[in-house]
PDB file of N, CA, C and O in Angstrom, chain B, residues numbered from 101:
ATOM      1  N   UNK B 101       6.314   9.776   7.275  1.00  0.00           N
ATOM      2  CA  UNK B 101       6.470   9.260   5.776  1.00  0.00           C
ATOM      3  C   UNK B 101       6.548   7.638   6.532  1.00  0.00           C
ATOM      4  O   UNK B 101       5.913   6.668   6.115  1.00  0.00           O
ATOM      5  N   UNK B 102       7.522   7.627   7.781  1.00  0.00           N
ATOM      6  CA  UNK B 102       7.535   6.319   8.438  1.00  0.00           C
ATOM      7  C   UNK B 102       6.678   5.156   8.118  1.00  0.00           C
ATOM      8  O   UNK B 102       6.763   4.050   7.585  1.00  0.00           O
ATOM      9  N   UNK B 103       5.610   6.104   8.831  1.00  0.00           N
ATOM     10  CA  UNK B 103       4.221   4.959   9.104  1.00  0.00           C
ATOM     11  C   UNK B 103       3.362   4.515   8.139  1.00  0.00           C
ATOM     12  O   UNK B 103       2.895   3.376   8.114  1.00  0.00           O
ATOM     13  N   UNK B 104       3.033   5.786   6.969  1.00  0.00           N
ATOM     14  CA  UNK B 104       2.461   5.531   6.261  1.00  0.00           C
ATOM     15  C   UNK B 104       2.839   5.042   4.616  1.00  0.00           C
ATOM     16  O   UNK B 104       2.316   4.115   3.997  1.00  0.00           O
ATOM     17  N   UNK B 105       3.978   6.035   4.115  1.00  0.00           N
ATOM     18  CA  UNK B 105       4.477   6.060   2.815  1.00  0.00           C
ATOM     19  C   UNK B 105       5.617   4.696   2.695  1.00  0.00           C
ATOM     20  O   UNK B 105       5.776   3.795   1.871  1.00  0.00           O
ATOM     21  N   UNK B 106       6.347   5.125   4.095  1.00  0.00           N
ATOM     22  CA  UNK B 106       7.737   3.336   3.943  1.00  0.00           C
ATOM     23  C   UNK B 106       7.010   2.309   4.008  1.00  0.00           C
ATOM     24  O   UNK B 106       7.726   1.312   3.915  1.00  0.00           O
ATOM     25  N   UNK B 107       5.547   1.962   4.163  1.00  0.00           N
ATOM     26  CA  UNK B 107       4.739   0.710   4.783  1.00  0.00           C
ATOM     27  C   UNK B 107       4.355   0.481   3.696  1.00  0.00           C
ATOM     28  O   UNK B 107       3.845  -0.623   3.505  1.00  0.00           O
ATOM     29  N   UNK B 108       4.438   1.245   2.809  1.00  0.00           N
ATOM     30  CA  UNK B 108       3.170   0.705   1.769  1.00  0.00           C
ATOM     31  C   UNK B 108       4.518   0.081   0.508  1.00  0.00           C
ATOM     32  O   UNK B 108       5.577   0.590   0.140  1.00  0.00           O
ATOM     33  N   UNK B 109       3.637  -1.569   0.053  1.00  0.00           N
ATOM     34  CA  UNK B 109       4.269  -2.343  -0.586  1.00  0.00           C
ATOM     35  C   UNK B 109       5.094  -1.750  -1.957  1.00  0.00           C
ATOM     36  O   UNK B 109       6.230  -1.742  -2.433  1.00  0.00           O
ATOM     37  N   UNK B 110       3.668  -1.243  -2.263  1.00  0.00           N
ATOM     38  CA  UNK B 110       4.584  -0.412  -3.648  1.00  0.00           C
ATOM     39  C   UNK B 110       6.110   0.678  -3.498  1.00  0.00           C
ATOM     40  O   UNK B 110       6.988   0.840  -4.345  1.00  0.00           O
ATOM     41  N   UNK B 111       6.012   1.234  -2.253  1.00  0.00           N
ATOM     42  CA  UNK B 111       6.915   1.796  -2.048  1.00  0.00           C
ATOM     43  C   UNK B 111       8.711   0.832  -1.933  1.00  0.00           C
ATOM     44  O   UNK B 111       9.841   0.939  -2.412  1.00  0.00           O
ATOM     45  N   UNK B 112       8.163   0.192  -1.247  1.00  0.00           N
ATOM     46  CA  UNK B 112       9.247  -1.143  -0.433  1.00  0.00           C
ATOM     47  C   UNK B 112       9.751  -1.593  -1.770  1.00  0.00           C
ATOM     48  O   UNK B 112      10.922  -1.962  -1.863  1.00  0.00           O
ATOM     49  N   UNK B 113       9.006  -1.592  -2.751  1.00  0.00           N
ATOM     50  CA  UNK B 113       9.304  -2.747  -4.074  1.00  0.00           C
ATOM     51  C   UNK B 113       9.904  -1.454  -4.850  1.00  0.00           C
ATOM     52  O   UNK B 113      10.796  -1.760  -5.642  1.00  0.00           O
ATOM     53  N   UNK B 114       9.655  -0.341  -4.797  1.00  0.00           N
ATOM     54  CA  UNK B 114      10.121   1.239  -5.389  1.00  0.00           C
ATOM     55  C   UNK B 114      11.403   1.382  -4.883  1.00  0.00           C
ATOM     56  O   UNK B 114      12.202   2.046  -5.545  1.00  0.00           O
ATOM     57  N   UNK B 115      11.688   0.977  -4.028  1.00  0.00           N
ATOM     58  CA  UNK B 115      12.868   1.269  -2.755  1.00  0.00           C
ATOM     59  C   UNK B 115      14.204   0.074  -3.586  1.00  0.00           C
ATOM     60  O   UNK B 115      15.417   0.265  -3.497  1.00  0.00           O
ATOM     61  N   UNK B 116      13.708  -0.814  -4.159  1.00  0.00           N
ATOM     62  CA  UNK B 116      14.681  -1.917  -4.553  1.00  0.00           C
ATOM     63  C   UNK B 116      15.917  -1.534  -5.060  1.00  0.00           C
ATOM     64  O   UNK B 116      15.844  -1.404  -6.282  1.00  0.00           O
ATOM     65  N   UNK B 117      16.921  -1.323  -4.657  1.00  0.00           N
ATOM     66  CA  UNK B 117      18.218  -0.825  -5.429  1.00  0.00           C
ATOM     67  C   UNK B 117      18.746   0.158  -4.277  1.00  0.00           C
ATOM     68  O   UNK B 117      19.920  -0.088  -4.000  1.00  0.00           O
ATOM     69  N   UNK B 118      18.284   1.027  -3.659  1.00  0.00           N
ATOM     70  CA  UNK B 118      18.426   2.222  -3.144  1.00  0.00           C
ATOM     71  C   UNK B 118      19.242   1.535  -1.859  1.00  0.00           C
ATOM     72  O   UNK B 118      19.172   0.358  -1.506  1.00  0.00           O
ATOM     73  N   UNK B 119      19.857   2.361  -1.397  1.00  0.00           N
ATOM     74  CA  UNK B 119      20.949   1.658  -0.303  1.00  0.00           C
ATOM     75  C   UNK B 119      19.828   2.799   0.805  1.00  0.00           C
ATOM     76  O   UNK B 119      19.658   3.970   0.465  1.00  0.00           O
ATOM     77  N   UNK B 120      19.222   2.276   1.987  1.00  0.00           N
ATOM     78  CA  UNK B 120      18.716   3.532   3.073  1.00  0.00           C
ATOM     79  C   UNK B 120      19.619   3.353   4.100  1.00  0.00           C
ATOM     80  O   UNK B 120      20.116   2.381   4.669  1.00  0.00           O
ATOM     81  N   UNK B 121      19.740   5.217   4.228  1.00  0.00           N
ATOM     82  CA  UNK B 121      20.085   5.359   5.378  1.00  0.00           C
ATOM     83  C   UNK B 121      19.152   6.273   6.177  1.00  0.00           C
ATOM     84  O   UNK B 121      18.437   7.067   5.566  1.00  0.00           O
ATOM     85  N   UNK B 122      19.118   6.182   7.809  1.00  0.00           N
ATOM     86  CA  UNK B 122      18.150   7.560   8.242  1.00  0.00           C
ATOM     87  C   UNK B 122      19.448   7.858   9.601  1.00  0.00           C
ATOM     88  O   UNK B 122      20.047   7.101  10.366  1.00  0.00           O
ATOM     89  N   UNK B 123      19.453   9.285   9.385  1.00  0.00           N
ATOM     90  CA  UNK B 123      19.358   9.781  10.750  1.00  0.00           C
ATOM     91  C   UNK B 123      18.445  10.519  11.588  1.00  0.00           C
ATOM     92  O   UNK B 123      17.814  11.520  11.249  1.00  0.00           O
ATOM     93  N   UNK B 124      18.425   9.958  12.684  1.00  0.00           N
ATOM     94  CA  UNK B 124      17.211  10.589  13.995  1.00  0.00           C
ATOM     95  C   UNK B 124      17.915  11.583  14.359  1.00  0.00           C
ATOM     96  O   UNK B 124      19.082  11.547  14.750  1.00  0.00           O
ATOM     97  N   UNK B 125      17.177  12.572  14.234  1.00  0.00           N
ATOM     98  CA  UNK B 125      17.791  14.072  14.860  1.00  0.00           C
ATOM     99  C   UNK B 125      16.821  14.632  15.477  1.00  0.00           C
ATOM    100  O   UNK B 125      16.673  15.844  15.629  1.00  0.00           O
ATOM    101  N   UNK B 126      16.256  13.939  15.785  1.00  0.00           N
ATOM    102  CA  UNK B 126      14.789  14.182  16.917  1.00  0.00           C
ATOM    103  C   UNK B 126      15.249  14.640  18.421  1.00  0.00           C
ATOM    104  O   UNK B 126      14.379  15.006  19.211  1.00  0.00           O
ATOM    105  N   UNK B 127      16.542  14.617  18.784  1.00  0.00           N
ATOM    106  CA  UNK B 127      16.716  14.333  19.646  1.00  0.00           C
ATOM    107  C   UNK B 127      17.446  16.180  20.042  1.00  0.00           C
ATOM    108  O   UNK B 127      17.408  16.715  21.150  1.00  0.00           O
ATOM    109  N   UNK B 128      17.798  16.539  19.284  1.00  0.00           N
ATOM    110  CA  UNK B 128      18.129  17.988  18.757  1.00  0.00           C
ATOM    111  C   UNK B 128      19.691  18.076  19.659  1.00  0.00           C
ATOM    112  O   UNK B 128      19.707  18.886  20.586  1.00  0.00           O
ATOM    113  N   UNK B 129      20.893  17.313  19.409  1.00  0.00           N
ATOM    114  CA  UNK B 129      22.113  17.265  20.291  1.00  0.00           C
ATOM    115  C   UNK B 129      22.954  18.574  19.139  1.00  0.00           C
ATOM    116  O   UNK B 129      22.575  19.209  18.155  1.00  0.00           O
ATOM    117  N   UNK B 130      24.100  18.500  19.849  1.00  0.00           N
ATOM    118  CA  UNK B 130      25.165  18.795  18.842  1.00  0.00           C
ATOM    119  C   UNK B 130      25.638  18.350  17.887  1.00  0.00           C
ATOM    120  O   UNK B 130      26.130  19.084  17.031  1.00  0.00           O
ATOM    121  N   UNK B 131      25.611  16.737  17.754  1.00  0.00           N
ATOM    122  CA  UNK B 131      25.661  16.203  17.029  1.00  0.00           C
ATOM    123  C   UNK B 131      24.386  16.140  15.528  1.00  0.00           C
ATOM    124  O   UNK B 131      24.685  15.771  14.392  1.00  0.00           O
ATOM    125  N   UNK B 132      23.114  16.571  15.947  1.00  0.00           N
ATOM    126  CA  UNK B 132      22.242  16.294  15.132  1.00  0.00           C
ATOM    127  C   UNK B 132      22.197  17.646  14.428  1.00  0.00           C
ATOM    128  O   UNK B 132      21.907  17.747  13.236  1.00  0.00           O
ATOM    129  N   UNK B 133      22.577  18.964  15.430  1.00  0.00           N
ATOM    130  CA  UNK B 133      22.861  20.031  14.455  1.00  0.00           C
ATOM    131  C   UNK B 133      23.486  20.264  13.808  1.00  0.00           C
ATOM    132  O   UNK B 133      23.265  20.865  12.757  1.00  0.00           O
ATOM    133  N   UNK B 134      24.744  19.770  14.310  1.00  0.00           N
ATOM    134  CA  UNK B 134      26.086  19.681  12.771  1.00  0.00           C
ATOM    135  C   UNK B 134      25.550  19.283  11.621  1.00  0.00           C
ATOM    136  O   UNK B 134      25.591  20.084  10.687  1.00  0.00           O
ATOM    137  N   UNK B 135      24.901  17.912  11.408  1.00  0.00           N
ATOM    138  CA  UNK B 135      24.365  17.132  10.614  1.00  0.00           C
ATOM    139  C   UNK B 135      23.217  17.941   9.463  1.00  0.00           C
ATOM    140  O   UNK B 135      23.080  17.890   8.241  1.00  0.00           O
ATOM    141  N   UNK B 136      22.486  18.712  10.623  1.00  0.00           N
ATOM    142  CA  UNK B 136      21.480  19.451   9.855  1.00  0.00           C
ATOM    143  C   UNK B 136      21.934  20.617   8.967  1.00  0.00           C
ATOM    144  O   UNK B 136      21.453  20.893   7.868  1.00  0.00           O
ATOM    145  N   UNK B 137      23.153  21.407   9.738  1.00  0.00           N
ATOM    146  CA  UNK B 137      23.642  21.992   8.986  1.00  0.00           C
ATOM    147  C   UNK B 137      24.305  21.843   8.099  1.00  0.00           C
ATOM    148  O   UNK B 137      24.090  22.535   7.104  1.00  0.00           O
ATOM    149  N   UNK B 138      25.516  20.761   8.094  1.00  0.00           N
ATOM    150  CA  UNK B 138      26.173  20.493   6.847  1.00  0.00           C
ATOM    151  C   UNK B 138      25.357  20.000   5.564  1.00  0.00           C
ATOM    152  O   UNK B 138      25.600  20.107   4.362  1.00  0.00           O
ATOM    153  N   UNK B 139      24.243  19.388   6.304  1.00  0.00           N
ATOM    154  CA  UNK B 139      22.947  18.983   5.244  1.00  0.00           C
ATOM    155  C   UNK B 139      22.554  20.484   4.500  1.00  0.00           C
ATOM    156  O   UNK B 139      22.836  20.389   3.305  1.00  0.00           O
ATOM    157  N   UNK B 140      22.068  21.660   4.784  1.00  0.00           N
ATOM    158  CA  UNK B 140      22.060  22.389   4.736  1.00  0.00           C
ATOM    159  C   UNK B 140      19.844  22.237   4.937  1.00  0.00           C
ATOM    160  O   UNK B 140      18.942  22.390   4.113  1.00  0.00           O
ATOM    161  N   UNK B 141      19.844  21.937   6.202  1.00  0.00           N
ATOM    162  CA  UNK B 141      18.381  21.004   6.472  1.00  0.00           C
ATOM    163  C   UNK B 141      18.012  22.444   7.548  1.00  0.00           C
ATOM    164  O   UNK B 141      18.874  23.231   7.939  1.00  0.00           O
ATOM    165  N   UNK B 142      16.563  22.523   7.871  1.00  0.00           N
ATOM    166  CA  UNK B 142      16.366  23.264   9.128  1.00  0.00           C
ATOM    167  C   UNK B 142      15.662  22.185  10.298  1.00  0.00           C
ATOM    168  O   UNK B 142      15.394  22.495  11.459  1.00  0.00           O
ATOM    169  N   UNK B 143      15.406  20.600   9.543  1.00  0.00           N
ATOM    170  CA  UNK B 143      14.719  19.792  10.325  1.00  0.00           C
ATOM    171  C   UNK B 143      14.189  18.757   9.583  1.00  0.00           C
ATOM    172  O   UNK B 143      14.239  18.910   8.362  1.00  0.00           O
ATOM    173  N   UNK B 144      13.564  17.479  10.118  1.00  0.00           N
ATOM    174  CA  UNK B 144      12.976  16.485   9.874  1.00  0.00           C
ATOM    175  C   UNK B 144      11.516  17.168   9.164  1.00  0.00           C
ATOM    176  O   UNK B 144      11.320  18.377   9.289  1.00  0.00           O
ATOM    177  N   UNK B 145      10.777  16.517   8.609  1.00  0.00           N
ATOM    178  CA  UNK B 145      11.707  15.400   7.576  1.00  0.00           C
ATOM    179  C   UNK B 145      12.064  15.746   6.697  1.00  0.00           C
ATOM    180  O   UNK B 145      11.723  16.851   6.276  1.00  0.00           O
ATOM    181  N   UNK B 146      13.214  14.659   5.799  1.00  0.00           N
ATOM    182  CA  UNK B 146      13.822  15.120   4.847  1.00  0.00           C
ATOM    183  C   UNK B 146      14.479  14.066   3.749  1.00  0.00           C
ATOM    184  O   UNK B 146      15.487  13.575   4.257  1.00  0.00           O
ATOM    185  N   UNK B 147      14.218  13.494   2.256  1.00  0.00           N
ATOM    186  CA  UNK B 147      15.009  12.812   1.970  1.00  0.00           C
ATOM    187  C   UNK B 147      15.794  13.580   0.979  1.00  0.00           C
ATOM    188  O   UNK B 147      15.396  14.538   0.316  1.00  0.00           O
ATOM    189  N   UNK B 148      17.366  12.841   0.964  1.00  0.00           N
ATOM    190  CA  UNK B 148      17.914  13.007   0.303  1.00  0.00           C
ATOM    191  C   UNK B 148      18.516  12.010  -0.473  1.00  0.00           C
ATOM    192  O   UNK B 148      18.802  11.002   0.173  1.00  0.00           O
ATOM    193  N   UNK B 149      18.852  11.983  -1.918  1.00  0.00           N
ATOM    194  CA  UNK B 149      19.359  11.201  -3.045  1.00  0.00           C
ATOM    195  C   UNK B 149      20.522  10.882  -2.970  1.00  0.00           C
ATOM    196  O   UNK B 149      20.570  10.659  -1.760  1.00  0.00           O
ATOM    197  N   UNK B 150      21.826  10.621  -3.450  1.00  0.00           N
ATOM    198  CA  UNK B 150      22.936  10.616  -3.659  1.00  0.00           C
ATOM    199  C   UNK B 150      23.274   9.377  -4.453  1.00  0.00           C
ATOM    200  O   UNK B 150      23.005   8.206  -4.183  1.00  0.00           O
ATOM    201  N   UNK B 151      24.048   9.978  -5.693  1.00  0.00           N
ATOM    202  CA  UNK B 151      24.549   9.576  -6.538  1.00  0.00           C
ATOM    203  C   UNK B 151      25.944   8.189  -6.284  1.00  0.00           C
ATOM    204  O   UNK B 151      26.427   7.853  -5.203  1.00  0.00           O
ATOM    205  N   UNK B 152      26.195   7.786  -7.290  1.00  0.00           N
ATOM    206  CA  UNK B 152      27.510   6.561  -7.121  1.00  0.00           C
ATOM    207  C   UNK B 152      28.477   7.729  -6.581  1.00  0.00           C
ATOM    208  O   UNK B 152      28.863   7.533  -5.428  1.00  0.00           O
ATOM    209  N   UNK B 153      28.931   8.884  -7.183  1.00  0.00           N
ATOM    210  CA  UNK B 153      29.818   9.378  -6.537  1.00  0.00           C
ATOM    211  C   UNK B 153      30.036  10.029  -5.567  1.00  0.00           C
ATOM    212  O   UNK B 153      31.006  10.784  -5.499  1.00  0.00           O
ATOM    213  N   UNK B 154      29.049   9.847  -4.474  1.00  0.00           N
ATOM    214  CA  UNK B 154      28.788  10.707  -3.065  1.00  0.00           C
ATOM    215  C   UNK B 154      28.389  11.495  -3.201  1.00  0.00           C
ATOM    216  O   UNK B 154      28.361  11.932  -2.050  1.00  0.00           O
ATOM    217  N   UNK B 155      27.656  12.697  -4.200  1.00  0.00           N
ATOM    218  CA  UNK B 155      27.181  13.730  -4.353  1.00  0.00           C
ATOM    219  C   UNK B 155      25.779  13.636  -4.388  1.00  0.00           C
ATOM    220  O   UNK B 155      25.227  12.781  -5.080  1.00  0.00           O
ATOM    221  N   UNK B 156      25.008  14.631  -3.537  1.00  0.00           N
ATOM    222  CA  UNK B 156      23.520  14.453  -3.561  1.00  0.00           C
ATOM    223  C   UNK B 156      22.999  15.029  -5.197  1.00  0.00           C
ATOM    224  O   UNK B 156      23.476  15.836  -5.996  1.00  0.00           O
ATOM    225  N   UNK B 157      22.003  14.309  -5.190  1.00  0.00           N
ATOM    226  CA  UNK B 157      21.324  14.832  -6.768  1.00  0.00           C
ATOM    227  C   UNK B 157      19.879  16.013  -5.928  1.00  0.00           C
ATOM    228  O   UNK B 157      18.791  15.714  -5.435  1.00  0.00           O
ATOM    229  N   UNK B 158      20.587  17.357  -6.113  1.00  0.00           N
ATOM    230  CA  UNK B 158      19.402  17.962  -5.154  1.00  0.00           C
ATOM    231  C   UNK B 158      18.414  18.438  -6.036  1.00  0.00           C
ATOM    232  O   UNK B 158      17.704  19.388  -5.709  1.00  0.00           O
ATOM    233  N   UNK B 159      18.311  17.936  -6.999  1.00  0.00           N
ATOM    234  CA  UNK B 159      17.048  18.415  -7.904  1.00  0.00           C
ATOM    235  C   UNK B 159      15.790  17.384  -6.757  1.00  0.00           C
ATOM    236  O   UNK B 159      14.639  17.747  -6.514  1.00  0.00           O
ATOM    237  N   UNK B 160      16.352  16.296  -6.312  1.00  0.00           N
ATOM    238  CA  UNK B 160      15.323  15.352  -6.198  1.00  0.00           C
ATOM    239  C   UNK B 160      14.696  15.499  -4.772  1.00  0.00           C
ATOM    240  O   UNK B 160      13.707  14.859  -4.415  1.00  0.00           O
ATOM    241  N   UNK B 161      15.284  16.296  -4.081  1.00  0.00           N
ATOM    242  CA  UNK B 161      15.393  16.514  -2.407  1.00  0.00           C
ATOM    243  C   UNK B 161      13.948  16.435  -2.141  1.00  0.00           C
ATOM    244  O   UNK B 161      13.208  17.059  -2.902  1.00  0.00           O
ATOM    245  N   UNK B 162      13.444  15.769  -1.184  1.00  0.00           N
ATOM    246  CA  UNK B 162      12.184  15.812  -0.583  1.00  0.00           C
ATOM    247  C   UNK B 162      11.963  16.313   0.677  1.00  0.00           C
ATOM    248  O   UNK B 162      12.231  15.443   1.506  1.00  0.00           O
ATOM    249  N   UNK B 163      11.504  17.571   1.299  1.00  0.00           N
ATOM    250  CA  UNK B 163      11.349  18.141   2.072  1.00  0.00           C
ATOM    251  C   UNK B 163      10.131  17.777   2.284  1.00  0.00           C
ATOM    252  O   UNK B 163       9.306  17.800   1.370  1.00  0.00           O
ATOM    253  N   UNK B 164       9.916  17.500   3.159  1.00  0.00           N
ATOM    254  CA  UNK B 164       7.995  17.422   3.901  1.00  0.00           C
ATOM    255  C   UNK B 164       7.556  15.766   3.591  1.00  0.00           C
ATOM    256  O   UNK B 164       8.277  14.777   3.464  1.00  0.00           O
ATOM    257  N   UNK B 165       6.641  15.857   3.553  1.00  0.00           N
ATOM    258  CA  UNK B 165       5.575  14.674   3.745  1.00  0.00           C
ATOM    259  C   UNK B 165       5.336  14.498   2.357  1.00  0.00           C
ATOM    260  O   UNK B 165       4.992  15.462   1.674  1.00  0.00           O
ATOM    261  N   UNK B 166       5.513  13.122   1.765  1.00  0.00           N
ATOM    262  CA  UNK B 166       5.219  12.573   0.199  1.00  0.00           C
ATOM    263  C   UNK B 166       3.885  11.202   0.807  1.00  0.00           C
ATOM    264  O   UNK B 166       4.216  10.399   1.679  1.00  0.00           O
ATOM    265  N   UNK B 167       2.678  11.175   0.271  1.00  0.00           N
ATOM    266  CA  UNK B 167       2.018  10.178   0.079  1.00  0.00           C
ATOM    267  C   UNK B 167       2.675   8.892  -0.879  1.00  0.00           C
ATOM    268  O   UNK B 167       3.526   8.934  -1.767  1.00  0.00           O
ATOM    269  N   UNK B 168       1.937   7.791  -0.328  1.00  0.00           N
ATOM    270  CA  UNK B 168       3.010   6.850  -1.246  1.00  0.00           C
ATOM    271  C   UNK B 168       3.167   7.072  -2.699  1.00  0.00           C
ATOM    272  O   UNK B 168       4.253   6.781  -3.200  1.00  0.00           O
ATOM    273  N   UNK B 169       2.089   7.618  -3.545  1.00  0.00           N
ATOM    274  CA  UNK B 169       1.741   7.556  -4.794  1.00  0.00           C
ATOM    275  C   UNK B 169       2.719   8.870  -4.970  1.00  0.00           C
ATOM    276  O   UNK B 169       3.450   8.808  -5.959  1.00  0.00           O
ATOM    277  N   UNK B 170       2.796   9.621  -4.450  1.00  0.00           N
ATOM    278  CA  UNK B 170       3.802  10.508  -4.769  1.00  0.00           C
ATOM    279  C   UNK B 170       5.306  10.771  -4.914  1.00  0.00           C
ATOM    280  O   UNK B 170       5.980  11.436  -5.701  1.00  0.00           O
ATOM    281  N   UNK B 171       5.604   9.912  -3.740  1.00  0.00           N
ATOM    282  CA  UNK B 171       7.028   9.318  -3.402  1.00  0.00           C
ATOM    283  C   UNK B 171       7.325   8.208  -4.607  1.00  0.00           C
ATOM    284  O   UNK B 171       8.426   8.226  -5.158  1.00  0.00           O
ATOM    285  N   UNK B 172       6.629   7.546  -4.876  1.00  0.00           N
ATOM    286  CA  UNK B 172       6.831   6.803  -5.881  1.00  0.00           C
ATOM    287  C   UNK B 172       7.397   7.587  -6.986  1.00  0.00           C
ATOM    288  O   UNK B 172       8.626   7.591  -7.054  1.00  0.00           O
ATOM    289  N   UNK B 173       6.748   8.243  -7.855  1.00  0.00           N
ATOM    290  CA  UNK B 173       7.230   9.101  -8.631  1.00  0.00           C
ATOM    291  C   UNK B 173       8.064   9.541  -8.733  1.00  0.00           C
ATOM    292  O   UNK B 173       8.707   9.509  -9.783  1.00  0.00           O
ATOM    293  N   UNK B 174       8.535  10.337  -7.357  1.00  0.00           N
ATOM    294  CA  UNK B 174       9.875  10.977  -7.521  1.00  0.00           C
ATOM    295  C   UNK B 174      11.013   9.887  -7.440  1.00  0.00           C
ATOM    296  O   UNK B 174      12.113  10.215  -7.885  1.00  0.00           O
ATOM    297  N   UNK B 175      10.854   8.625  -6.917  1.00  0.00           N
ATOM    298  CA  UNK B 175      11.522   7.635  -6.917  1.00  0.00           C
ATOM    299  C   UNK B 175      12.398   7.176  -8.735  1.00  0.00           C
ATOM    300  O   UNK B 175      13.530   7.020  -9.193  1.00  0.00           O
ATOM    301  N   UNK B 176      10.757   7.127  -9.258  1.00  0.00           N
ATOM    302  CA  UNK B 176      10.859   6.875 -10.776  1.00  0.00           C
ATOM    303  C   UNK B 176      11.791   7.981 -11.151  1.00  0.00           C
ATOM    304  O   UNK B 176      12.831   7.606 -11.694  1.00  0.00           O
ATOM    305  N   UNK B 177      11.630   9.308 -10.968  1.00  0.00           N
ATOM    306  CA  UNK B 177      12.376  10.842 -11.578  1.00  0.00           C
ATOM    307  C   UNK B 177      13.844   9.923 -11.214  1.00  0.00           C
ATOM    308  O   UNK B 177      14.421   9.186 -12.014  1.00  0.00           O
ATOM    309  N   UNK B 178      14.254  10.194  -9.786  1.00  0.00           N
ATOM    310  CA  UNK B 178      15.533   9.846  -9.229  1.00  0.00           C
ATOM    311  C   UNK B 178      16.417   8.904 -10.136  1.00  0.00           C
ATOM    312  O   UNK B 178      17.540   9.190 -10.551  1.00  0.00           O
ATOM    313  N   UNK B 179      15.586   7.496 -10.424  1.00  0.00           N
ATOM    314  CA  UNK B 179      16.166   6.460 -11.370  1.00  0.00           C
ATOM    315  C   UNK B 179      16.612   6.846 -13.352  1.00  0.00           C
ATOM    316  O   UNK B 179      17.363   6.347 -14.190  1.00  0.00           O
ATOM    317  N   UNK B 180      15.636   7.972 -13.309  1.00  0.00           N
ATOM    318  CA  UNK B 180      15.712   7.898 -14.690  1.00  0.00           C
ATOM    319  C   UNK B 180      16.902   8.914 -15.278  1.00  0.00           C
ATOM    320  O   UNK B 180      17.114   8.981 -16.488  1.00  0.00           O
TER     321      UNK B 180
END
């Protein structure tokens, strides 16, 4: 998604107002494994959304690839 979806100008615009954090867990270190376990993930790619209360909005969790058009629709659902 980094190469295609996040580089799309419409996606960049739709992400305005979101705080983005990226965790690179590709080294598969103990810390990486701990984070994946804590978030109940098998591995990347995954996009999680959190509310102002710091709780995950699990209904909008994205596992796997989404193209720009699909991801923009996901962002619109998160915002509503």
